[in-house]
VOPAGU-2260 file (C-alpha; in pm, 1 decimal, decimal comma):
REM VOPAGU-2260
SITE   aa  ch    i         X         Y         Z
SITE  MET   A    0       0,0       0,0       0,0
SITE  GLU   A    1     288,5     239,5      72,3
SITE  LYS   A    2     415,7     192,2    -283,4
SITE  ALA   A    3      71,5     276,4    -419,8
SITE  ILE   A    4      52,7     595,2    -211,4
SITE  LEU   A    5     399,2     713,4    -314,8
SITE  LEU   A    6     335,2     634,6    -682,0
SITE  ALA   A    7      -1,7     811,4    -670,5
SITE  LEU   A    8     162,7    1118,8    -515,9
SITE  ALA   A    9     428,3    1113,6    -789,2
SITE  ALA   A   10     154,4    1084,7   -1052,5
SITE  SER   A   11     -32,8    1377,9    -899,3
SITE  ILE   A   12     279,8    1594,9    -902,7
SITE  CYS   A   13     349,8    1502,5   -1265,1
SITE  THR   A   14      -3,2    1576,7   -1384,4
SITE  ALA   A   15      -5,8    1909,3   -1198,0
SITE  THR   A   16     328,4    1996,5   -1358,7
SITE  ALA   A   17     186,1    1898,4   -1696,8
SITE  SER   A   18    -109,2    2137,3   -1662,4
SITE  ILE   A   19     112,4    2424,4   -1546,7
SITE  ALA   A   20     370,2    2373,7   -1823,3
SITE  GLN   A   21     108,5    2336,1   -2094,9
SITE  ARG   A   22     -68,8    2651,3   -1977,3
SITE  HIS   A   23     259,3    2846,2   -1982,7
SITE  GLY   A   24     327,7    2716,5   -2332,5
SITE  ALA   A   25     -23,5    2796,4   -2454,5
SITE  ARG   A   26     -31,8    3145,1   -2303,9
SITE  ASN   A   27     210,8    3286,0   -2559,8
SITE  VAL   A   28      74,5    3098,9   -2860,7
SITE  ARG   A   29    -148,1    3283,1   -3104,5
SITE  THR   A   30    -504,9    3154,1   -3117,3
SITE  THR   A   31    -722,2    3198,1   -3425,3
SITE  GLY   A   32   -1054,0    3196,6   -3241,6
SITE  GLY   A   33   -1155,8    2864,2   -3395,9
SITE  PHE   A   34   -1123,6    2499,0   -3304,6
SITE  GLY   A   35    -874,7    2287,0   -3495,5
SITE  VAL   A   36    -551,6    2090,2   -3494,8
SITE  GLY   A   37    -353,7    2396,2   -3601,9
SITE  LEU   A   38    -321,2    2491,7   -3236,6
SITE  ILE   A   39    -137,7    2165,9   -3161,0
SITE  ILE   A   40     107,8    2236,3   -3443,2
SITE  ARG   A   41     183,2    2580,9   -3302,7
SITE  LEU   A   42     208,6    2450,5   -2947,4
SITE  ALA   A   43     451,0    2177,7   -3054,7
SITE  ARG   A   44     706,8    2452,4   -3125,9
SITE  SER   A   45     708,5    2548,7   -2756,5
SITE  PRO   A   46     962,2    2358,7   -2541,7
SITE  VAL   A   47     759,4    2431,4   -2227,4
SITE  TRP   A   48     447,2    2275,7   -2378,5
SITE  LEU   A   49     644,5    1969,1   -2486,3
SITE  LEU   A   50     776,4    1942,4   -2130,1
SITE  GLY   A   51     414,9    1939,8   -2015,0
SITE  ILE   A   52     330,6    1656,0   -2253,3
SITE  ALA   A   53     628,5    1454,8   -2128,7
SITE  SER   A   54     522,6    1516,3   -1768,3
SITE  MET   A   55     168,8    1404,7   -1851,6
SITE  VAL   A   56     295,9    1077,3   -2001,5
SITE  LEU   A   57     519,7    1020,3   -1698,6
SITE  GLY   A   58     227,7    1084,0   -1463,9
SITE  PHE   A   59      13,9     840,3   -1659,0
SITE  GLY   A   60     283,8     576,1   -1614,2
SITE  PHE   A   61     302,7     641,7   -1239,1
SITE  GLN   A   62     -74,8     615,0   -1212,5
SITE  LEU   A   63     -89,0     282,0   -1394,9
SITE  THR   A   64     190,0     144,8   -1176,8
SITE  ALA   A   65      17,5     269,8    -861,5
SITE  LEU   A   66    -296,0      80,0    -960,9
SITE  ARG   A   67     -90,0    -240,0    -968,8
SITE  PHE   A   68      -4,0    -198,4    -599,1
SITE  GLY   A   69    -324,8     -40,4    -470,9
SITE  ALA   A   70    -697,5     -27,1    -530,0
SITE  LEU   A   71    -866,2     240,6    -740,7
SITE  ALA   A   72   -1038,7     367,8    -425,0
SITE  LEU   A   73    -695,0     441,8    -275,8
SITE  VAL   A   74    -516,2     582,5    -581,1
SITE  GLN   A   75    -782,7     810,7    -732,9
SITE  PRO   A   76    -848,8    1022,4    -419,6
SITE  ILE   A   77    -474,9    1090,3    -390,8
SITE  MET   A   78    -473,9    1200,2    -754,5
SITE  ALA   A   79    -727,0    1469,0    -659,4
SITE  LEU   A   80    -440,4    1650,9    -483,0
SITE  GLU   A   81    -342,6    1768,8    -830,0
SITE  LEU   A   82    -597,8    2049,6    -796,8
SITE  LEU   A   83    -441,1    2189,9    -479,9
SITE  LEU   A   84     -89,8    2154,4    -622,4
SITE  VAL   A   85    -185,5    2361,8    -926,1
SITE  PHE   A   86    -349,9    2632,4    -715,2
SITE  GLY   A   87     -56,5    2630,8    -474,6
SITE  TYR   A   88     181,2    2695,6    -761,4
SITE  MET   A   89     -41,7    2974,7    -894,7
SITE  ALA   A   90     -50,4    3144,6    -554,9
SITE  PHE   A   91     327,9    3117,8    -512,2
SITE  ALA   A   92     414,8    3227,1    -866,2
SITE  GLY   A   93     171,3    3518,3    -857,6
SITE  ARG   A   94     230,7    3629,6    -497,5
SITE  ARG   A   95     355,2    3972,7    -610,3
SITE  ARG   A   96      67,8    4044,7    -846,3
SITE  LEU   A   97    -226,1    3854,6    -695,3
SITE  ARG   A   98    -409,2    3876,5    -366,3
SITE  ILE   A   99    -541,4    3526,9    -294,7
SITE  ARG   A  100    -812,2    3543,6     -28,0
SITE  ARG   A  101    -890,5    3285,4     238,2
SITE  ARG   A  102   -1221,6    3197,5      73,5
SITE  ASP   A  103   -1037,7    3126,6    -252,4
SITE  TRP   A  104    -828,3    2862,9     -75,1
SITE  LEU   A  105   -1141,2    2721,3      88,2
SITE  ALA   A  106   -1305,8    2685,6    -252,9
SITE  ALA   A  107   -1007,1    2495,3    -393,5
SITE  ALA   A  108    -984,5    2275,0     -83,1
SITE  ALA   A  109   -1358,7    2202,9     -96,3
SITE  MET   A  110   -1337,1    2082,0    -455,1
SITE  SER   A  111   -1038,2    1857,2    -384,0
SITE  ALA   A  112   -1193,5    1716,2     -66,7
SITE  GLY   A  113   -1526,7    1662,5    -240,5
SITE  VAL   A  114   -1391,4    1464,7    -533,6
SITE  ALA   A  115   -1155,0    1264,8    -308,7
SITE  GLY   A  116   -1438,6    1184,3     -70,9
SITE  PHE   A  117   -1670,8    1073,4    -349,3
SITE  LEU   A  118   -1409,7     847,4    -505,6
SITE  ALA   A  119   -1320,0     693,6    -169,9
SITE  LEU   A  120   -1683,9     629,1     -78,2
SITE  ALA   A  121   -1795,8     503,5    -419,6
SITE  ALA   A  122   -1505,3     255,8    -444,7
SITE  PRO   A  123   -1596,5      94,8    -781,9
SITE  SER   A  124   -1544,6    -282,6    -785,9
SITE  GLY   A  125   -1638,8    -599,7    -971,1
SITE  GLY   A  126   -1765,2    -599,1   -1327,0
SITE  ARG   A  127   -1664,5    -776,5   -1646,8
SITE  PRO   A  128   -1332,9    -723,8   -1828,5
SITE  ARG   A  129   -1494,1    -632,4   -2162,9
SITE  ALA   A  130   -1806,1    -448,6   -2272,9
SITE  PRO   A  131   -2043,2    -536,7   -2559,6
SITE  GLY   A  132   -2010,6    -344,2   -2883,2
SITE  SER   A  133   -2360,6    -192,6   -2859,9
SITE  ALA   A  134   -2276,6     -42,5   -2520,4
SITE  TRP   A  135   -1951,9     102,6   -2656,1
SITE  LEU   A  136   -2139,7     255,8   -2950,3
SITE  LEU   A  137   -2389,8     425,4   -2719,7
SITE  ALA   A  138   -2119,4     546,5   -2479,7
SITE  GLY   A  139   -1912,4     681,6   -2767,4
SITE  LEU   A  140   -2206,5     866,5   -2922,8
SITE  VAL   A  141   -2306,3    1023,4   -2591,1
SITE  THR   A  142   -1948,3    1133,0   -2519,9
SITE  LEU   A  143   -1911,0    1270,6   -2872,3
SITE  GLY   A  144   -2239,4    1457,6   -2839,2
SITE  ILE   A  145   -2130,3    1621,8   -2514,6
SITE  VAL   A  146   -1800,4    1726,9   -2670,3
SITE  ILE   A  147   -1970,5    1869,8   -2981,0
SITE  VAL   A  148   -2213,8    2071,6   -2768,4
SITE  ALA   A  149   -1928,2    2206,2   -2556,2
SITE  VAL   A  150   -1716,8    2304,5   -2855,9
SITE  SER   A  151   -2016,0    2462,5   -3031,7
SITE  ALA   A  152   -2102,0    2664,9   -2721,7
SITE  SER   A  153   -1740,3    2778,4   -2684,8
SITE  PHE   A  154   -1680,8    2876,9   -3047,2
SITE  ARG   A  155   -2026,8    2982,0   -3157,2
SITE  PRO   A  156   -2040,6    3233,5   -3447,3
SITE  GLY   A  157   -2031,7    3592,0   -3333,4
SITE  SER   A  158   -1874,7    3517,8   -2993,7
SITE  ARG   A  159   -1582,6    3728,3   -2879,5
SITE  THR   A  160   -1264,3    3530,9   -2926,0
SITE  SER   A  161   -1002,8    3804,8   -2922,4
SITE  ARG   A  162    -964,3    3788,1   -2543,0
SITE  PRO   A  163    -910,7    3475,6   -2332,0
SITE  SER   A  164   -1240,0    3366,4   -2177,6
SITE  SER   A  165   -1270,8    3200,9   -1837,2
SITE  ARG   A  166   -1606,9    3057,0   -1933,7
SITE  ARG   A  167   -1470,5    2910,2   -2256,4
SITE  ALA   A  168   -1176,7    2757,8   -2069,4
SITE  ALA   A  169   -1410,7    2606,2   -1809,6
SITE  VAL   A  170   -1646,0    2455,3   -2069,3
SITE  LEU   A  171   -1362,4    2310,5   -2276,0
SITE  GLY   A  172   -1189,8    2186,5   -1960,0
SITE  ALA   A  173   -1508,7    2003,0   -1860,4
SITE  ALA   A  174   -1536,8    1849,7   -2207,3
SITE  ALA   A  175   -1171,2    1745,0   -2194,3
SITE  GLY   A  176   -1222,5    1584,9   -1852,5
SITE  ILE   A  177   -1515,1    1379,6   -1984,9
SITE  ALA   A  178   -1310,1    1281,7   -2288,8
SITE  TRP   A  179   -1022,3    1167,1   -2065,1
SITE  GLY   A  180   -1272,0     959,8   -1867,4
SITE  PHE   A  181   -1375,2     790,2   -2190,7
SITE  VAL   A  182   -1007,6     729,0   -2269,7
SITE  ALA   A  183    -969,9     561,0   -1928,7
SITE  ALA   A  184   -1258,1     327,3   -2014,5
SITE  VAL   A  185   -1093,3     237,7   -2348,0
SITE  ILE   A  186    -768,3     162,4   -2163,0
SITE  LYS   A  187    -956,6     -78,3   -1936,2
SITE  GLU   A  188   -1096,7    -255,9   -2241,8
SITE  LEU   A  189    -750,6    -266,6   -2400,0
SITE  SER   A  190    -590,0    -406,0   -2083,7
SITE  SER   A  191    -816,6    -712,3   -2101,4
SITE  HIS   A  192    -636,7    -821,0   -2420,8
SITE  LEU   A  193    -278,2    -774,1   -2301,7
SITE  GLY   A  194    -239,9   -1126,7   -2170,6
SITE  ALA   A  195    -301,3   -1273,6   -2516,1
SITE  GLY   A  196       2,7   -1107,4   -2674,4
SITE  PRO   A  197      60,4    -821,0   -2922,8
SITE  GLY   A  198    -115,6   -1000,6   -3207,1
SITE  ALA   A  199    -439,0   -1026,3   -3013,6
SITE  VAL   A  200    -414,2    -663,7   -2900,4
SITE  PHE   A  201    -374,0    -514,9   -3247,8
SITE  SER   A  202    -639,6    -738,5   -3398,6
SITE  THR   A  203    -904,8    -565,5   -3184,5
SITE  TRP   A  204   -1051,3    -217,8   -3223,3
SITE  SER   A  205    -946,7     -86,6   -2880,4
SITE  PRO   A  206    -589,6      35,8   -2959,5
SITE  TYR   A  207    -714,1     232,7   -3259,4
SITE  LEU   A  208   -1000,6     386,2   -3065,9
SITE  LEU   A  209    -749,3     472,5   -2792,7
SITE  LEU   A  210    -532,9     662,3   -3041,2
SITE  GLY   A  211    -828,6     856,2   -3180,4
SITE  ALA   A  212    -992,7     930,7   -2845,1
SITE  GLY   A  213    -659,1    1021,6   -2685,1
SITE  ALA   A  214    -575,7    1264,5   -2966,0
SITE  ALA   A  215    -920,4    1424,8   -2940,4
SITE  ALA   A  216    -889,4    1459,4   -2561,7
SITE  MET   A  217    -545,0    1618,5   -2597,2
SITE  LEU   A  218    -681,3    1861,9   -2856,2
SITE  LEU   A  219    -965,8    1960,4   -2622,3
SITE  ALA   A  220    -727,7    2004,8   -2329,4
SITE  SER   A  221    -491,4    2219,3   -2537,2
SITE  HIS   A  222    -773,9    2449,6   -2646,9
SITE  ALA   A  223    -897,0    2473,9   -2287,3
SITE  LEU   A  224    -551,8    2572,4   -2161,9
SITE  ALA   A  225    -509,4    2826,5   -2441,0
SITE  ALA   A  226    -855,1    2977,2   -2392,7
SITE  GLY   A  227    -818,7    3127,0   -2045,9
SITE  PRO   A  228    -696,6    3096,5   -1687,3
SITE  LEU   A  229    -561,2    2761,5   -1571,2
SITE  ALA   A  230    -785,2    2781,2   -1263,6
SITE  ALA   A  231   -1087,5    2777,7   -1494,4
SITE  SER   A  232    -994,9    2466,3   -1692,7
SITE  GLN   A  233    -813,4    2260,9   -1426,6
SITE  PRO   A  234   -1124,8    2161,5   -1223,0
SITE  GLY   A  235   -1274,8    2001,0   -1531,9
SITE  PHE   A  236    -960,1    1793,8   -1585,0
SITE  THR   A  237    -929,5    1682,6   -1223,9
SITE  ILE   A  238   -1295,0    1627,4   -1131,9
SITE  LEU   A  239   -1482,0    1513,6   -1441,9
SITE  ASP   A  240   -1213,2    1269,6   -1558,1
SITE  PRO   A  241   -1255,7    1023,4   -1266,2
SITE  LEU   A  242   -1630,6    1085,5   -1236,0
SITE  ALA   A  243   -1685,0    1010,4   -1605,4
SITE  ALA   A  244   -1461,8     702,9   -1578,7
SITE  ILE   A  245   -1669,7     573,9   -1286,1
SITE  LEU   A  246   -1999,1     624,6   -1470,0
SITE  LEU   A  247   -1862,7     455,0   -1780,9
SITE  GLY   A  248   -1729,4     170,9   -1568,2
SITE  VAL   A  249   -2077,5     113,8   -1426,2
SITE  PHE   A  250   -2247,9     136,5   -1765,2
SITE  LEU   A  251   -1995,2     -50,5   -1980,2
SITE  PHE   A  252   -1836,5    -303,8   -1748,3
SITE  GLY   A  253   -2109,4    -351,4   -1490,7
SITE  GLU   A  254   -1893,4    -225,2   -1204,3
SITE  HIS   A  255   -2060,3    -164,3    -871,4
SITE  ILE   A  256   -2033,1     138,4    -647,0
SITE  ARG   A  257   -2128,8     139,0    -282,0
SITE  GLY   A  258   -2498,8     214,8    -243,9
SITE  GLY   A  259   -2570,6     179,9     126,6
SITE  PRO   A  260   -2756,9     460,6     307,2
SITE  TRP   A  261   -2443,1     601,9     469,1
SITE  GLU   A  262   -2238,8     571,5     149,4
SITE  LEU   A  263   -2509,4     744,1     -57,0
SITE  ALA   A  264   -2535,2    1023,5     197,3
SITE  GLY   A  265   -2158,5    1071,1     194,6
SITE  GLU   A  266   -2141,1    1060,0    -185,5
SITE  THR   A  267   -2419,6    1319,2    -213,6
SITE  ALA   A  268   -2250,3    1544,6      39,9
SITE  SER   A  269   -1918,2    1509,3    -144,0
SITE  LEU   A  270   -2072,6    1607,4    -477,3
SITE  ALA   A  271   -2248,0    1902,5    -311,2
SITE  LEU   A  272   -1909,5    2011,6    -175,2
SITE  VAL   A  273   -1764,2    1992,2    -525,7
SITE  VAL   A  274   -2045,5    2206,9    -668,4
SITE  ALA   A  275   -2017,7    2464,6    -389,2
SITE  GLY   A  276   -1642,0    2482,8    -436,8
SITE  ALA   A  277   -1679,7    2524,5    -812,9
SITE  VAL   A  278   -1926,5    2812,3    -772,1
SITE  ALA   A  279   -1698,1    2987,4    -523,2
SITE  LEU   A  280   -1392,0    2923,5    -739,1
SITE  SER   A  281   -1556,7    3087,2   -1040,9
SITE  ARG   A  282   -1556,5    3413,9    -842,4
SITE  SER   A  283   -1213,1    3368,8    -688,1
SITE  CYS   A  284    -889,7    3554,5    -752,6
SITE  PHE   A  285    -738,5    3234,0    -888,0
SITE  ILE   A  286    -944,2    3308,7   -1200,4
SITE  LEU   A  287   -1018,9    3682,3   -1184,4
SITE  GLY   A  288    -663,2    3766,0   -1082,4
SITE  GLU   A  289    -512,2    3610,1   -1394,3
SITE  VAL   A  290    -720,4    3837,2   -1616,7
SITE  GLY   A  291    -638,0    4148,6   -1415,7
SITE  ASP   A  292    -941,2    4216,4   -1192,1
SITE  PRO   A  293    -835,9    4516,9    -978,2
SITE  ASP   A  294   -1002,1    4364,1    -668,6
SITE  CYS   A  295    -750,4    4080,7    -684,9
SITE  LEU   A  296    -441,0    4296,6    -710,8
SITE  PRO   A  297    -222,7    4351,3    -402,2
SITE  ALA   A  298    -273,7    4671,3    -205,6
SITE  GLY   A  299    -107,0    4964,3    -379,4
SITE  ALA   A  300     -54,6    4774,9    -703,9
SITE  LEU   A  301    -263,8    5013,7    -908,8
SITE  GLY   A  302    -107,2    5320,1    -749,9
SITE  GLY   A  303     245,1    5189,6    -798,9
SITE  ALA   A  304     186,4    5097,9   -1158,6
SITE  GLN   A  305     234,1    5450,5   -1296,1
SITE  GLY   A  306     463,0    5446,4   -1591,7
SITE  LYS   A  307     413,3    5071,5   -1638,4
SITE  GLN   A  308     190,1    4881,2   -1873,6
SITE  LEU   A  309    -114,5    4767,3   -1676,7
SITE  PRO   A  310    -296,1    4448,8   -1773,6
SITE  ARG   A  311    -545,8    4522,5   -2048,5
SITE  LEU   A  312    -842,6    4410,3   -1840,5
SITE  VAL   A  313    -742,6    4646,6   -1559,3
SITE  LEU   A  314    -745,6    4933,1   -1807,9
SITE  ASP   A  315   -1086,6    4818,2   -1928,5
SITE  TYR   A  316   -1217,4    4824,1   -1569,3
SITE  GLN   A  317   -1078,5    5172,3   -1516,3
SITE  GLN   A  318   -1211,6    5304,6   -1848,0
SITE  ALA   A  319   -1553,4    5158,7   -1777,9
SITE  GLY   A  320   -1558,1    5321,0   -1435,8
SITE  ALA   A  321   -1450,3    5655,4   -1576,5
SITE  ALA   A  322   -1714,1    5638,0   -1847,8
SITE  SER   A  323   -1989,7    5562,0   -1599,1
SITE  GLY   A  324   -1870,8    5850,0   -1380,6
SITE  ARG   A  325   -1884,7    6094,5   -1671,7
SITE  ALA   A  326   -2230,8    5968,9   -1762,7
SITE  ALA   A  327   -2348,7    6023,0   -1405,0
SITE  GLN   A  328   -2215,9    6381,2   -1414,2
SITE  ARG   A  329   -2390,9    6456,4   -1744,1
SITE  GLU   A  330   -2733,8    6342,8   -1626,8
SITE  PRO   A  331   -2787,6    6622,5   -1367,8
SITE  ALA   A  332   -2662,0    6883,9   -1612,7
SITE  GLU   A  333   -2900,0    6766,7   -1883,6
SITE  ALA   A  334   -3186,7    6759,7   -1635,4
SITE  THR   A  335   -3108,7    7121,0   -1537,0
SITE  ARG   A  336   -3110,7    7234,7   -1899,8
SITE  HIS   A  337   -3442,2    7064,6   -1969,0
SITE  GLY   A  338   -3590,2    7214,2   -1651,2
SITE  THR   A  339   -3497,0    7566,2   -1762,2
């Protein structure tokens, strides 16, 4: 069990590093406002982004190895620490330009605790090693439909794409998390053929579906990281990936989750904690601070920024405030003229 815990911690650190590195690489890459593989080609020229991909692969290897020494109910909750590691890095790296409040930390901790608690209580077990083709077809169509809706909502015609959008990053991050959950289900199907040798593996459809689904999930994740703040997209990666994998495990492989009264109550409370944390996080300085909300800047930051280039969104806030002030001054004057 100790090996499983250490390997799961290593996997969590690697996946957190992957998200941070990929976000840094995507931040300076030009986006066209559309959805396509061209973004991957541009990102592949960034050494930092490639480092993130390598870290993601390494984390995946640690996770698989951890599952050899420990149960899913032990490994997956530890993996949820990835969320706090990412936010911890953001707070440390941005300590001179962000003011992270106590409630922001509580929101991040609530999400991590909620997903870890749900995974520990649900503890999927049992089931068959392979799923029927009709079930795979239905699961694939539902997953594809969710992804198409998310992409359409994020890149709808007429939407503003010139500025990174927290909402777009969150929606694409959620879609990417669901896609990664589907990839996990395909890996489970593929693993059932490994004992029969390479010939048996490549004579089935699972390795080819894994390549296609994995590429699509990576494309979604890259667009999510390029769209806006890391704090907006990361919860979708960390939370919806294991939750989608559990649901697919129940539907495809007939796995069982604990359904006793106390377990159901705990699972419901854990999911409620996740939702509450997500709502609070959407208004936190982890997200608003990255796009320059003045309320999330350290005390005196605006006053000491004379002669320096302020973040564009800060200027927008100031210009909007000045415009509203001028409008408020004009209204009494116009009323006086009309009254005379």
